C-alpha atoms as one frame of an Amber mdcrd trajectory, in Angstrom:
protein
 158.284  22.921  36.124 154.829  21.809  35.139 153.565  21.033  38.646 155.347
  23.781  40.543 155.445  27.529  40.639 158.037  29.871  42.114 158.167  31.469
  45.522 158.697  35.144  44.807 157.720  37.201  47.830 160.109  37.794  50.702
 157.238  37.143  53.130 156.809  33.624  51.721 160.536  32.908  52.023 160.578
  34.192  55.616 157.594  32.007  56.555 159.332  28.898  55.223 162.562  29.842
  57.035 160.757  30.504  60.313 158.288  27.595  60.430 159.728  25.060  57.989
 162.079  22.203  58.749 165.587  22.243  57.312 168.258  19.741  56.394 171.623
  20.437  54.814 174.404  18.616  53.043 177.686  19.640  51.464 176.228  21.726
  48.609 172.647  22.698  49.505 170.294  23.554  52.357 166.597  22.705  51.950
 163.692  24.135  53.947 160.283  22.479  53.573 156.846  23.608  54.746 153.393
  22.269  53.846 151.329  24.812  51.882 147.892  23.102  51.725 147.621  23.254
  47.934 147.848  20.684  45.157 151.173  21.927  43.808 154.612  22.775  45.071
 156.156  26.203  45.224 159.930  26.332  44.945 162.299  29.138  45.871 166.019
  29.199  45.153 168.464  31.428  46.982 172.120  31.904  46.062 174.005  34.461
  48.170 176.637  36.886  46.928 179.061  34.996  49.154 178.922  32.145  46.621
 180.323  34.186  43.737 179.641  36.787  41.093 176.374  36.991  39.174 177.477
  34.569  36.446 178.265  31.875  39.008 175.098  32.557  41.016 172.882  32.314
  37.931 174.621  29.127  36.805 173.961  27.484  40.175 170.354  28.689  40.111
 169.863  27.149  36.660 171.434  23.867  37.782 169.160  23.638  40.833 166.047
  24.572  38.844 166.809  22.034  36.111 167.601  19.296  38.644 164.267  19.906
  40.332 162.382  20.124  37.034 163.656  16.760  35.821 162.964  15.062  39.168
 159.739  16.930  39.915 157.507  13.877  39.667 159.563  12.247  42.458 158.530
  14.918  44.998 155.289  14.918  46.975 152.797  17.711  46.295 151.559  20.472
  48.583 154.916  21.821  49.734 156.813  25.093  49.846 160.472  24.278  49.220
 163.319  26.757  49.609 166.737  25.638  48.388 169.836  27.574  49.415 173.148
  27.010  47.660 176.292  26.821  49.741 179.624  28.249  48.602 180.962  24.752
  47.849 178.288  24.373  45.126 180.116  26.724  42.749 182.730  24.106  41.883
 180.406  21.204  41.089 178.379  20.130  38.080 174.830  19.078  37.368 175.014
  15.509  38.692 176.401  16.530  42.071 173.646  19.149  42.449 170.985  16.612
  41.450 172.345  14.009  43.893 172.441  16.628  46.628 168.848  17.697  45.902
 167.543  14.114  45.941 169.507  13.365  49.124 167.848  16.300  50.889 164.458
  15.203  49.563 164.980  11.766  51.072 166.081  13.276  54.404 162.853  15.302
  54.481 160.942  12.152  53.401 159.258  14.069  50.582 160.481  11.939  47.672
 158.714   8.912  46.302 160.528   5.636  45.875 161.822   4.851  42.404 160.394
   1.770  40.735 163.170  -0.733  40.137 163.036  -2.364  36.718 164.562  -5.770
  36.149
């Protein structure tokens, strides 16, 4: 994640939850709040309800990698918190990536892809 850093402090997560806007789909919930900086800060939360630590870490890695590869598609200056739902434990990378991009488009924080012909 060359343009983004991580949200680490509970206070930062709580601020995004309280003030930010959220959208959800089948696998993920995304909260977004402007942070008045040049870069994004991303936080990923996977509850114990989703599964054991191996499953939770796998989902975290999938979300982080999906964001990293699509990072240039997101606008800058945002705090983004992504929460995995229990249904995410049974899906692979492409479903997570599609879910992430879908939520980005709902929030209107993704840039349009250039179509090549």
